[in-house]
C-alpha positions, 0 to 999 in steps of 0.5 A: 301551554306550548306542546313539546313538538310542533308536529303531532302524528295521529295516523293509527299504527299497526299492531305488530307482535314480537318477542325478546329472548335472552338466555341467562347463565348461573354458576354454582360459584354464585351460591353461598351456604351457611347454617342456622339452627340446624338448617341450611341457608342458601344465598344467590349473588344478586338474589333475595328471598321474599318472606313466605313464613314456613316455606323453604327460603329459596332465593329469586332474582329480578331481571329487567328487559327493555321492549319497544317503547309503545308495546303491550306485553302479552306474556312471558315464558321461562324455560330451563335449558340446562340444569344440574343437581347441587351436590349434597343433601339440604334441609333448607331453612324456612323463610321467616317474617320480615320485621322492622330493624328497630323491633326490640322483641325477640322474634319467634322462629317459624317452623317448617310447613310440614306439608311442603317439607314432606313433599317430593314436588319441586319448590317453587313449582314455577320458575317465575312469578308474574311480570310487571311493566313500567316506563322510565323516560319513555323506555318500556321495561319489563321486570320478571322475578325468576327462580334459578334454584328449585328444591325437592324438600322430601328428598333434600335435593337442590337443583340449579338451572345453570341456563334459563331461556326467558322470552317476552312476547309483546304487541308493538304500537299498542300504547301511547308514548310521550315523545322526548328530546334527543338529549333526554332519550340519550341520557335515559339510555345511558342510565338503563344500560346497566339495568336491563339484560338486553342493553343491545336493544335499547337503541332499537326500542327507544321512544321517538324523539324530536326537538322542543320549540321551547328552550331546553332545560336539563337541570331544574332547581326547586327552592324557596324565595328566601334561598333562591339568591343563594343558589344562583352561583350553583346554577352558574357553576352547573351551566359552566359544566354544560348543563342547561339549568333553571330555577323555580321557587315553591311560591311561584309554583304555588301561584302558577300550577294546578294541584290539590296541594303544593306537592302536586303542584311541584310535581306538575311543574316537573311534568311540564318541564319533562314533557316540554323542556327536555328535563332530566334532573331535579334538585329539591333545594331545601329542607322539608319545610322549604320543599315538602316531600310526598308522604305515601301510605304503605302497610307491611303486615300490621305496621303502617308507614307514612313514608316521606319519599322524593321518588314521587317527584321522579316517577312521573307516570300516573298520579300516585293516587288513582283511587282519589282518596288522598292517600298516595302510593298505596298498593292499590294505586297505580305506581310503576316506581321507575324514575323519569327524571333523576331527583336529589335533595339539598336539605338546607335551611339557610344561606350558610348551609347553601354555601357549604353545599355548593362548596362541597360539590365544587371541591368534590368535582374539581379539587378533591384529595386523591389519597382516599378514593379507594378506601371504605369504612364499615362499622357495624354492631349486633342487630339481633344477637339472639339470632346471631344476626350482625350488621357485619353481614351487609358490610361484608357483602359490600366489601366483596364488591370493592375492586382490587386495590381498595382498602376496606376497614371493618370495625365490628362492635366499636366501643362508641361513635368517637372511635368511628368518627376518628377513623372517618376523619382519615378519609373514606370514599364510602361509609356504611354504618350498620346497626339499629337507628333513629333520627340521631344516629346508628347504634348496636342492639345494646344501645352503644353508639356507632355513629351519631349526629353529634360527631357527624356534624363535626368531622374534619375530612375536608376534601375527602368527602364521603358517600354514606348509606345505612340499613338503619331505621329513620336516620334519613328522616329529614322531616325531623329537626335535622336527622343524622343524614342532614348533619353529615351532608351539611357538615361544613368541615367535611362529612358527606357529599351524598347520603342515602338513609331510610326515612322510616323503619328499615326491614330485615328478614333474618337469618337472610338479608332483607330489602334494606340491606339489599338496597345498600349492597346494590347501590355500591354494585352500581357505584363500583362496578357498573360504569355509572358516573353520576350519583343520582343515576347510581341511586335510581338504577340500584333501586330500580333493580327491585322496582318491578317487585315493589309494584306488587310487594309492600315490603319492597315498596316501603324500603325502596321509597324511603331510601332517599338521596341527599345530594346533587343528582348530577354529581360526577363520581 
């Protein structure tokens, strides 16, 4: 196997210490207050609450820094520069346990921890949790979870740090870094600009680059022998749009690459192309029986998840099974959850579905209708009525992100999926059905359908293809015999151009929004407001906003890894 570079530098590097510092600003306008069972509920824009039942529900925020590519992070400091007391007195709601959105039993309310709530000490005591590190296409990233708010429970006083100084200390030249092509570095740098808080340092801290001695391949299509001829027009089309493409079949990969199973062999091929051919994008061109996903093992409380995730093919660091027990992605395994290549899946089974996929991509990029691109459809139902918790909450948050001039259509408690499907056919750029779910659809708490496979496969919004997300449980389980996500994506007369839905349970943390809701919201933040122009990049960067915490928190790892993309990762949006 040829190496990527003709010259390998073996000269020892000098370890140099350095620091990256940023001051972050927060405003009281970013706070939102509501009431629940006599308690105050506080939310922070872009923040979230990690469940610690009985403790005050204080929102935190993940901030991501880039540091020099080969650096080892040695420490962080978070110092308040300016602090104000939020006017009023507050009896903050105690945090409640996370629970699957499909759980039917009424959850018992966890009362406040009496010791914490009687204390005059600041809660939390520290302004940050520990940091985590990872690598995305050679760029070294540091994620820090910070607390802009602190609370004195015994005095009912709340404080907002309106300015926080965060410093990251590191030793440069301490780690090995894979050298990449100039194109790979530029592609990764463009994607990371909306993720890191110090984008001006990206160019300075970029990994070294050089050119490969093999033909560069930016976009790799992986499919089966049976479908390979059907995808040839897709490769020709993407080549015509300036991407250097290649295709490999799983049968060929199985014969030519090492690995304990087909999934590991596919991943080893991707690693080879990434390290030696300049790879940035991968299309898994087939349903799960054609190109199998990797199942990972995650436990949240006493709930076990064997989660199909395509992120295994995107995050190429480590083996995902560092303890060699053939259970991948466990919390004890080394996984950094930052994508090195951007992955999407065309979950197709036959030539007709391949033709539909190609036709929809070409229409969306070359000849779409123009009368729907500023329209959003938000149907929703009750999640837990006993807790006053409705699917409209996540949809309201997404609607708050749509720019001026957009039309947001909200359908709360629709009478059934037919009325939603009828509206859908009018054409909407984005669509978020919010409720409970299964492989066949999304429903409210009483079982009334909001959106189902039966209508998703018959939509007639041709040339007005939609991007769909949902917090619901299992509508994205492409292991099943065609879940609703697949029906919507493969609809020949309309439907969706991109779908992000959960392959296993979604999780909520009522009365506050949980990870499954936050992932939907963050995707639209990147899609609408962060100057991201490729579908796969929006998907990657929005998940990676939480990647640091998902390294150590099983709830976030579950939700982040199950939120797969059905769609062309290079789709120009």
